[in-house]
KOLMAR-484306 format. One line per field, with one value per residue (C-alpha): residue in three letters; x, y, z; residue number from 1. Coordinates in steps of 0.05 Angstrom, whole numbers, plus 5000, padded with zeros to 4 digits. Example, Ala and Ser with C-alpha at 12.3 -4.5 7.8 and 13.67 -1.06 7.14 Angstrom:
BEGIN
resn: ALA/SER $
c1: 5246/5273 $
c2: 4910/4979 $
c3: 5156/5143 $
resi: 1/2 $
END
This chain:
BEGIN
resn: MET/LYS/GLN/PRO/SER/ALA/SER/ALA/ARG/ARG/ALA/VAL/VAL/PHE/THR/VAL/LEU/GLY/VAL/GLY/LEU/ALA/ALA/ALA/LEU/LEU/ALA/GLY/VAL/THR/VAL/GLY/ALA/VAL/ARG/VAL/PRO/VAL/VAL/GLU/LEU/LEU/ARG/MET/ALA/ALA/ARG/ALA/PHE/GLY/VAL/PRO/GLY/VAL/PRO/VAL/PRO/ASP/ALA/MET/HIS/VAL/THR/ILE/ILE/THR/ALA/LEU/ARG/LEU/PRO/ARG/VAL/LEU/ALA/ALA/ALA/LEU/VAL/GLY/CYS/SER/LEU/ALA/VAL/ALA/GLY/VAL/ALA/MET/GLN/GLY/LEU/PHE/ARG/ASN/PRO/MET/ALA/SER/PRO/GLU/ILE/LEU/GLY/ILE/SER/ALA/GLY/GLY/SER/LEU/GLY/ALA/VAL/ALA/ALA/ILE/THR/THR/GLY/LEU/ALA/SER/ALA/SER/VAL/LEU/VAL/LEU/PRO/ALA/ALA/THR/ALA/ALA/GLY/ALA/LEU/LEU/ALA/ALA/ALA/LEU/ILE/TYR/GLY/ILE/ALA/SER/VAL/ARG/SER/GLY/THR/SER/LEU/LEU/PHE/ILE/VAL/ILE/ALA/GLY/MET/ALA/VAL/SER/SER/LEU/PHE/ASN/GLY/LEU/VAL/SER/GLY/MET/LEU/LEU/PHE/SER/LYS/GLN/TYR/GLU/VAL/ASN/ALA/TYR/LEU/PHE/TRP/THR/MET/GLY/ASP/PHE/GLU/GLY/ARG/SER/TRP/GLN/HIS/LEU/ALA/LEU/ALA/ALA/PRO/VAL/LEU/LEU/PRO/GLY/VAL/ALA/ALA/LEU/GLY/LEU/PHE/SER/ARG/GLU/LEU/ASN/LEU/PHE/THR/LEU/GLY/GLU/GLU/GLY/ALA/ARG/SER/LEU/GLY/MET/ASN/VAL/GLU/THR/VAL/LYS/ARG/LEU/LEU/LEU/ALA/LEU/SER/ALA/ILE/VAL/THR/GLY/ALA/ALA/ILE/SER/VAL/SER/GLY/PRO/VAL/GLY/PHE/VAL/GLY/LEU/LEU/VAL/PRO/HIS/LEU/LEU/ARG/LEU/LEU/VAL/GLY/PRO/ASP/HIS/ARG/VAL/LEU/VAL/PRO/ALA/SER/ALA/LEU/GLY/GLY/ALA/ALA/PHE/LEU/LEU/CYS/CYS/ASP/LEU/VAL/GLY/ARG/THR/VAL/ALA/PRO/PRO/PHE/GLN/ILE/ARG/VAL/GLY/ILE/ILE/THR/ALA/VAL/LEU/GLY/SER/PRO/TYR/LEU/LEU/TRP/LEU/VAL/VAL/ARG/SER/GLN/ARG/ARG/GLY/ARG/ALA $
c1: 5887/5868/5915/5905/5908/5964/5913/5897/5970/5985/5926/5957/6027/6004/5966/6018/6066/6020/6001/6070/6094/6044/6066/6141/6119/6082/6134/6191/6160/6143/6201/6259/6305/6241/6173/6120/6045/6013/5945/6005/6007/5935/5922/5977/5944/5870/5903/5938/5863/5827/5799/5763/5768/5828/5875/5945/5992/6055/6107/6162/6134/6110/6187/6208/6165/6158/6232/6267/6236/6180/6234/6280/6222/6205/6269/6285/6222/6236/6304/6285/6231/6278/6333/6286/6249/6317/6330/6283/6300/6371/6348/6295/6347/6403/6353/6396/6365/6440/6442/6434/6437/6508/6536/6543/6591/6537/6558/6633/6613/6580/6638/6675/6630/6625/6698/6708/6657/6683/6759/6749/6707/6647/6609/6609/6579/6506/6462/6451/6529/6540/6484/6483/6553/6540/6488/6531/6583/6538/6504/6580/6600/6526/6541/6609/6582/6525/6578/6617/6553/6533/6598/6576/6510/6490/6507/6512/6499/6564/6595/6557/6578/6648/6648/6611/6672/6728/6685/6687/6751/6775/6735/6755/6824/6803/6778/6839/6886/6845/6838/6915/6924/6872/6862/6846/6782/6763/6775/6727/6678/6685/6686/6623/6582/6603/6571/6495/6447/6391/6407/6405/6360/6316/6256/6315/6349/6271/6259/6324/6318/6235/6231/6277/6265/6188/6183/6244/6204/6144/6176/6217/6146/6114/6178/6137/6125/6186/6217/6167/6192/6260/6248/6251/6316/6335/6317/6258/6228/6262/6218/6149/6168/6207/6259/6311/6374/6327/6299/6357/6392/6338/6320/6393/6389/6334/6356/6430/6389/6350/6405/6440/6389/6379/6443/6456/6408/6428/6498/6516/6461/6470/6436/6368/6362/6384/6354/6275/6270/6288/6243/6186/6194/6190/6130/6092/6116/6158/6108/6134/6076/6056/6126/6143/6093/6110/6186/6165/6124/6174/6232/6202/6183/6251/6298/6246/6256/6331/6336/6289/6328/6387/6359/6334/6373/6438/6413/6441/6480/6449/6486/6486/6431/6486/6518/6448/6434/6498/6490/6421/6448/6516/6494/6431/6482/6524/6454/6451/6512/6509/6437/6468/6520/6476/6429/6486/6517/6445 $
c2: 6796/6742/6711/6703/6624/6594/6591/6661/6682/6636/6671/6737/6723/6688/6754/6805/6757/6753/6830/6844/6796/6832/6904/6881/6854/6926/6963/6916/6928/7001/7036/7046/7103/7110/7109/7072/7098/7032/7056/7040/6977/6958/6977/6929/6877/6884/6890/6826/6789/6823/6870/6918/7000/7000/7056/7032/7039/7073/7037/7056/7034/6969/6951/6972/6920/6863/6864/6906/6897/6833/6781/6817/6812/6737/6727/6754/6725/6658/6657/6678/6621/6576/6584/6607/6529/6502/6532/6509/6428/6447/6470/6414/6355/6381/6407/6474/6540/6558/6512/6542/6510/6539/6480/6430/6465/6476/6551/6536/6489/6545/6589/6536/6533/6602/6622/6564/6594/6666/6654/6601/6657/6615/6654/6718/6666/6665/6697/6629/6597/6631/6612/6535/6525/6558/6502/6443/6465/6462/6396/6377/6390/6363/6286/6287/6302/6245/6197/6212/6195/6137/6100/6089/6054/6102/6170/6216/6289/6309/6263/6307/6371/6354/6329/6391/6424/6385/6388/6469/6472/6432/6476/6537/6528/6509/6571/6608/6574/6579/6655/6666/6651/6698/6758/6823/6834/6762/6768/6830/6795/6738/6785/6820/6749/6733/6786/6756/6802/6804/6852/6835/6776/6758/6701/6660/6661/6645/6591/6555/6554/6554/6476/6461/6508/6499/6423/6423/6479/6437/6367/6394/6421/6340/6327/6372/6307/6278/6340/6351/6284/6298/6337/6271/6251/6200/6140/6170/6191/6113/6084/6113/6081/6130/6100/6151/6142/6150/6211/6238/6228/6259/6321/6332/6320/6363/6419/6413/6420/6471/6515/6495/6521/6584/6612/6597/6651/6713/6681/6668/6707/6684/6688/6680/6614/6624/6688/6685/6605/6619/6689/6651/6596/6646/6672/6608/6555/6487/6452/6446/6441/6514/6531/6510/6558/6611/6613/6608/6674/6699/6691/6716/6783/6789/6780/6827/6874/6878/6881/6940/6974/6959/6992/7051/7068/7106/7123/7118/7070/6995/6956/6889/6844/6794/6862/6877/6803/6802/6866/6841/6770/6778/6818/6768/6702/6738/6746/6673/6649/6691/6674/6601/6606/6644/6585/6538/6567/6576 $
c3: 1642/1597/1555/1480/1460/1428/1364/1362/1370/1303/1268/1287/1267/1202/1187/1203/1152/1099/1102/1106/1050/1007/1027/1007/0941/0925/0952/0910/0846/0855/0892/0861/0818/0784/0820/0792/0809/0849/0799/0731/0770/0784/0706/0686/0735/0697/0625/0632/0660/0605/0638/0586/0586/0619/0602/0568/0622/0615/0566/0608/0678/0640/0618/0692/0722/0670/0660/0721/0784/0781/0768/0828/0885/0855/0861/0931/0954/0929/0954/1019/1027/1005/1054/1121/1103/1102/1163/1193/1175/1194/1267/1275/1252/1303/1361/1362/1342/1318/1259/1193/1118/1121/1165/1108/1061/1003/0998/0993/0939/0908/0906/0875/0818/0821/0814/0759/0717/0721/0711/0663/0618/0616/0660/0601/0563/0585/0644/0663/0662/0735/0774/0740/0759/0834/0832/0804/0849/0916/0895/0896/0959/0978/0948/0974/1047/1027/1010/1070/1110/1074/1088/1162/1171/1229/1215/1273/1268/1295/1238/1182/1217/1211/1143/1117/1164/1128/1047/1059/1082/1018/0973/1002/0992/0918/0905/0944/0887/0836/0855/0865/0786/0768/0735/0779/0749/0757/0826/0830/0802/0853/0907/0884/0871/0947/0969/0951/0916/0867/0817/0745/0759/0703/0688/0665/0731/0761/0715/0726/0806/0811/0787/0839/0895/0900/0896/0945/0993/0996/1005/1067/1095/1090/1140/1193/1235/1231/1254/1311/1329/1333/1386/1426/1406/1361/1396/1416/1352/1335/1397/1357/1288/1254/1202/1236/1194/1130/1146/1166/1103/1066/1107/1090/1018/1011/1056/1011/0943/0964/0994/0932/0884/0924/0921/0853/0846/0894/0912/0989/1033/1104/1169/1127/1150/1226/1247/1212/1236/1304/1304/1292/1334/1394/1362/1340/1379/1357/1326/1249/1225/1232/1236/1165/1134/1183/1158/1092/1089/1141/1103/1038/1079/1108/1043/1001/1056/1055/0986/0983/1039/1005/0934/0964/1029/0995/0929/0867/0900/0919/0990/0965/1014/1038/1065/1096/1122/1151/1198/1221/1226/1266/1329/1335/1331/1383/1416/1416/1444/1494/1515/1514/1554/1607/1605/1612/1682/1706 $
resi: 1/2/3/4/5/6/7/8/9/10/11/12/13/14/15/16/17/18/19/20/21/22/23/24/25/26/27/28/29/30/31/32/33/34/35/36/37/38/39/40/41/42/43/44/45/46/47/48/49/50/51/52/53/54/55/56/57/58/59/60/61/62/63/64/65/66/67/68/69/70/71/72/73/74/75/76/77/78/79/80/81/82/83/84/85/86/87/88/89/90/91/92/93/94/95/96/97/98/99/100/101/102/103/104/105/106/107/108/109/110/111/112/113/114/115/116/117/118/119/120/121/122/123/124/125/126/127/128/129/130/131/132/133/134/135/136/137/138/139/140/141/142/143/144/145/146/147/148/149/150/151/152/153/154/155/156/157/158/159/160/161/162/163/164/165/166/167/168/169/170/171/172/173/174/175/176/177/178/179/180/181/182/183/184/185/186/187/188/189/190/191/192/193/194/195/196/197/198/199/200/201/202/203/204/205/206/207/208/209/210/211/212/213/214/215/216/217/218/219/220/221/222/223/224/225/226/227/228/229/230/231/232/233/234/235/236/237/238/239/240/241/242/243/244/245/246/247/248/249/250/251/252/253/254/255/256/257/258/259/260/261/262/263/264/265/266/267/268/269/270/271/272/273/274/275/276/277/278/279/280/281/282/283/284/285/286/287/288/289/290/291/292/293/294/295/296/297/298/299/300/301/302/303/304/305/306/307/308/309/310/311/312/313/314/315/316/317/318/319/320/321/322/323/324/325/326/327/328/329/330/331/332/333/334/335/336/337/338/339/340/341/342/343/344/345/346 $
END
């Protein structure tokens, strides 16, 4: 039996991803404690585009969708897309399928910013203070790692990982120290934030993060050719005319910024940048010109589905999306480790 060509297989994958993302978006705004009929959603869309003669949709449904669910599902899609694309960049740069944005220590910086906002009481002043503080902490971590990396003219990727581990340990120690002198409700608020979720996300959160995430994801996509060259190794990429050191630092900086802005919206959400790019690499191949857009679609759909499961699996309780991704991602990571060990013995 004739095997389908690579282009046909990719077309099928993109079709499935597109349909899956659309279905997840639709389910995200219609399914919940109050189910909104799809016809109501169509009426809202028709009236928004000025179609005459459309009946007025139910006011409660309009409020539920526009004020609660739509910003939530858009935030989940944006964060999932961003973390997956940052994961593609990290895996391509490190030439390691187990690499992910977390290795840069950005999440630890975001945690420091979050705990500072919570323990000082600033987080209660505005809904934007906590995500802004998280982003600031993440960027501080990125700046420290970038500064350490810039000390050497030629930075090895191992040196970057060690710098990220050092900064992460420093920030985690500071977080623990601040929590030690915090009130119990502040500790609870911080622990709740570390689980990662999209509950209560508003248009303000999107307005804060989207101007950073959308250009950042697009910029990472522009490095698809360079990521392909990295598969040849640094010397191979350099022999083909690529400025390896400049590209490495740009990719690291962009990945750090995108990751920091993403966790400022959701809190730490693990495994999206690991699981989604690796799975899609198996389906569409290693060409980053295809893998980056596929991961953007897949990451958005994946996190939307995780959020939907968390909202609907145990009503009236909501399971935090970070718990869902950890439950799905941890076994996959273990499988990757076992498989890599078996290959090493072969």
